[in-house]
N, C-alpha and C positions, 0 to 999 in steps of 0.2 A: 659373805666370806664366813666360813665356819671354822671353829677350832679343830685341829687335827686330833683324832683320839689317840691317847697314849696307851703304850703296852702297860700291862699290869705291873706296878712297882714291886720291888722285892718286900718281903714280910720283915717286920722288926728283927726277927731271929736270923735273917739271912745276911750275908756280907753285901755291902753295897756292890751293885753291878754297873758295869760300864756300858755305854752304848757305842755303836759304830755302824757307819753306813757309807755306801758309795753313792754320790749324787752326781748325775750327769748334767752338765751345763750346755745346752744346745741353743741354737738360733741361727738367723741369717747373719751373713758377713756384716761386720761393723755394727752389730747390736750392742756391743760393749761387754762381751763375755769375759775376755781376758782382764779388763779393767775391774770387772766385778770380782773375779776370783782373787786378783791381787789385793784388792781392798779387803776382802773377807780374811784372807790369809795374814794381812798386815806385813807382807814382804813380797818382793817381786819374784813371781814364779813363771809368769808368762810374758812374753814381749808384747809390747803395745805400739801401735802406730795409727795414724788417721786413715790408712789406706785399708780396703777390705781384704779378706783372706790373709791376715797376718799370721794367724795360728795355722800350722800345717799338720800337726799330729796331736794326739791326746796326751795331755800333761795332768798328772794327778797331784793336786795340792792338798796338803794335810792341815786341817783347822781343828784345834782343841777348844772346846766350849761347853761349859756346864758338865763336866765329866763324860763328854761325848766326843769322839773323834769323827769329824766330818771329812771324808775323802772326796774332794771336789774334782771331778774329770773335766778339765777345760778342753773343749773340742774345736776342731776347724769349723768355720761358718759353712752352713749347708747351702749349696748352690748347684747349678746345673753343670755336671762335669764334661769336659771335653778331652783333656789329656789324660794319659795314664796317671800322672801325678794327682790330677783333679779327682779321678775315680777313687784313688787311694785315700785322699783326704775326706771326702764324703763318706766312704765306707767306715773310716775311723770314727767319724762323728756318730753314725748311726749305731755302730758296734757298742759305743759307750752306754747306750740306753739298754742294752740287752741284759747286762748283769748289774744294773743300778738298782738301789733300793728307792730311789726318787729322782725324777727328772725335772730340771728347771728350764722352762722355755723362756729365754730372755728376748724381750722385744724392745726394739727402739721405738719409744712412745711417739716420737716425732713423725716417724715414717708411717706408722699405723699398719693396716692390714694389707700388705703388699702381696704381689703375686707370689714372690718367693716365700713369703711367710705362709701363704695359703697352701703351698706344696708341702711345707714342713708339717703343718697341722694335719694334712691328709695322712701322713705316715704316722704321726704321734698318736693318732686315734687308735692305733693298734698296740701301743705301749703297754706292757705288762705292769710296769712301775706307775705309781700315781704321778701325775704331772701337774706341777704348780706354774702358774703364769707370773712372770716377773716383768712388769712394765718398768723399763729403765729410762734414764734421761728425763724424768718427770720434771726436773728443775727447769728444763729448757722449753716447756710448753705451758699453755693455759690449762689450768686444772679442770676447767669445764669440759675439756675434750677427753679426760681420762674415763669418765663413767660410760660414755657411749662407746668408746673403744673397748673397754672391759666387757661390756654387754655383747658387742659384735664378736669378740674373740670367744666368749663362753658359749655363743650360739654354735661355734665350730666344735668345741670340746668342752665337756663339763670339768673344768679345772678343780682340783681338790682344794687348792688355795689361790688367792690372788694377791700380790703384793706390789706395791708402787715404790720405787726406790730411785736413788741416784747413786750409781757407783762412783761417780766423780766427787761428789760432796759427802757421801756416807749416809745421806738420809735414808732411813728405813732399814738399815742394814743390821742394827742391833736386834730389832724384832725378828727379822728374818733368821738371824743366827739362833735366837731363842727357839724359834718354831722348828728349825731343822734339827736342833739338838733334841727336842721333844719327840720328834718323829721317827729318827733312825732307830732300828731295833736294838735291844740288849745283846751285847756280845763283846768278845775281846777286841782290843785295838789290832788293826792290821799293820800299823807302822810304829816304830819307836815315837814317844811323845814329842821328842825335840825335832823330828823331821819336818821339813817344810814341803818337800816335793820329792817325787821319784825320778826327777831329771838328773842323769849323770853329769858330772862337771864337764866332761868333754862336749856333750850335747848343749849344755848350758852356754859354754864359750861360743860355740857356732851360732846359737840362737841370738846371742847379744851382738855378734857381728852383723847377722842378718838384720837385726832390728835397725842398726845404724844405716844399713844399705836402704832399707825401706824410708828411713827419715831423711837421708842425704841425697837420694837420686829420685828421678821422676820418670813419667812416661812408661815405656815398656820394661825398663831395667828391674825395678823392685821385684816383680813377680816372675822374672825370667832368670833369677839368680838364686843359687843355693850355696850353702857354706858347710864344709866338713872339717873337723878338727883332725889333722893328720898326725900330730904329735903332741904329747903332753910330758914334759920333763920336770920332775921335782928337783930343785936345787938345794945344795947344802945350806944356804943362807935362809931357807924357808920360803923363797919366792918360787915361782914356776914360770917355765917357758912354754908358751902355746903357739903352735904353728897351725894356721888355718888356710884352706884353700877355697877361694870363691869361684864357682863355676857359673858361666854365663853362656847363652846360646849362640851369640854372634859377635864378630869382630868389633861392630860399632858399639855393642854394649860393654865390651871389655875396655874400649877407649874411654868411654864415659865414667866407668868405675875408676880407672887409674887416674884420669884427669891430667891437666897440664903439668908435666914434670912430676907426676905422681902425687899431685896436691890432694886429689880427692880421696884416694885410698889411704893416704897418710891421715887425713882428717877422720875418715871412718875408723882407722886403727886407734887413733888417739882417744876418741870418744869411747869406743868399745873397751879399751884398756882401762879407763877410768872407772867405767861402770863394773867391770870384772873385779877390780881391785876393792871396790866397796862391797860387792856381793861375797867374795871369797875372803875378805879381810886379810889380804896379803899382797905383796908386790908381785906384778904381773908383767912378764916380757912377751908382747904379742907381735907375732910376725905374720903378715897377710901376703897371700900370692893369688893373683887373678888369672884363671885359665879359661880359654874359649872351649866349649864342649857342646857342639850342636846336638841337639836332641836329648839333652841329659834328663829332661822331665819325662822321657819315655823309657829310660834305662831302669831295668829292675835293680841293679846294684845301687844306683844313686837313691832311688826311692827307699830301699831298705836302710841306706846310710843315714837318712834323716828320720828314721824311727817309724816309718809306715810299712804296712803290709801290702806287698804287690798283689792286686786282685785281677791284673790283666785288662 
C-alpha cells in the first residue's frame, strides 16, 4: 500500500482552499456498500437489509471531513440484469463511475473472488478514476485470509490503495476518511455543509417503507415490490401526512403483503412510520395502499418514478 499523492497545498499567502470530490461506491450485491455509506455519513441515507439488491438507484451522501466534502455515490449492487428494472439499476451503478474522482470497490471479504466480482473487475479496469479496494466485513473472517485475497485481487487490477475495514463495527473507517479527504481535489463544495444526502423527502419515505417490506417479507415478495409516495401534505401542527402506494406483480404477493386482517401491512406501516419520525424529527401520519400491477418492473413510468433512467 502506498500513500496517495496530495495536490499542492495553498501557499501561506493564499486563503485556505476547500476540497471536494465525488466518490463512487461500487460492488457486488450484499457487499455492504449501503452500511459503509451510512457509517461514514454518521446517519441513515441508504436503506439496509440482509437481502441482496436492496439499493435500486444512486444515492449521493455528503460527508464533511478535514475541510473536505466527500460526496459518496451509493449504487445498486452490480449483477447480471434480466428485467428492464435490472438493466436500469446496473446502468446507474456504472454511470456513477464515469463522473467520479475516485471509485471504491467494496468486496465482501468472506465471499472472496466470486464470479460476480470477476465481472465487475473486468469493467473497472477501464475506469478513468483511480480505484481503491475496500475489503469489508474483515471482522468476520480469519485475518490470515486477507493478504492472499488482497494479492489475488491486485493481480486483476493495480488498485491505488487497499483498505481493510468493517462497516458494521467501524474498524478502519477513520483512516479511510482521512485518506479520501486528502485525495479529493481542491475545489468548492457541491452541497451545503449541513446536507446529508440528495435524496428528496418523498423518495426517502418510499425507501423507508420498502426497507420494511424487505425486512418483513420473504421469498419472491421483497424484490417484486416497489413503493411510490403519492401524496405529501404538510399540516398546520408541524406534522406531515404521507400516502404511499406499494405495487406488486401478482395477487399472491398482494395477499402476503396485506396479511391476515391487514396485519402485515399495518406492521410495515408502524415500523416505517417510527423510522420516518426519527429521520424527519417530526410527527408522521403514514398511510399505505397495496396494488397489484403486473409487469411494473418493465414499465418506463414506474422505473422513472423510483429515480432510475430507463435504458430499454
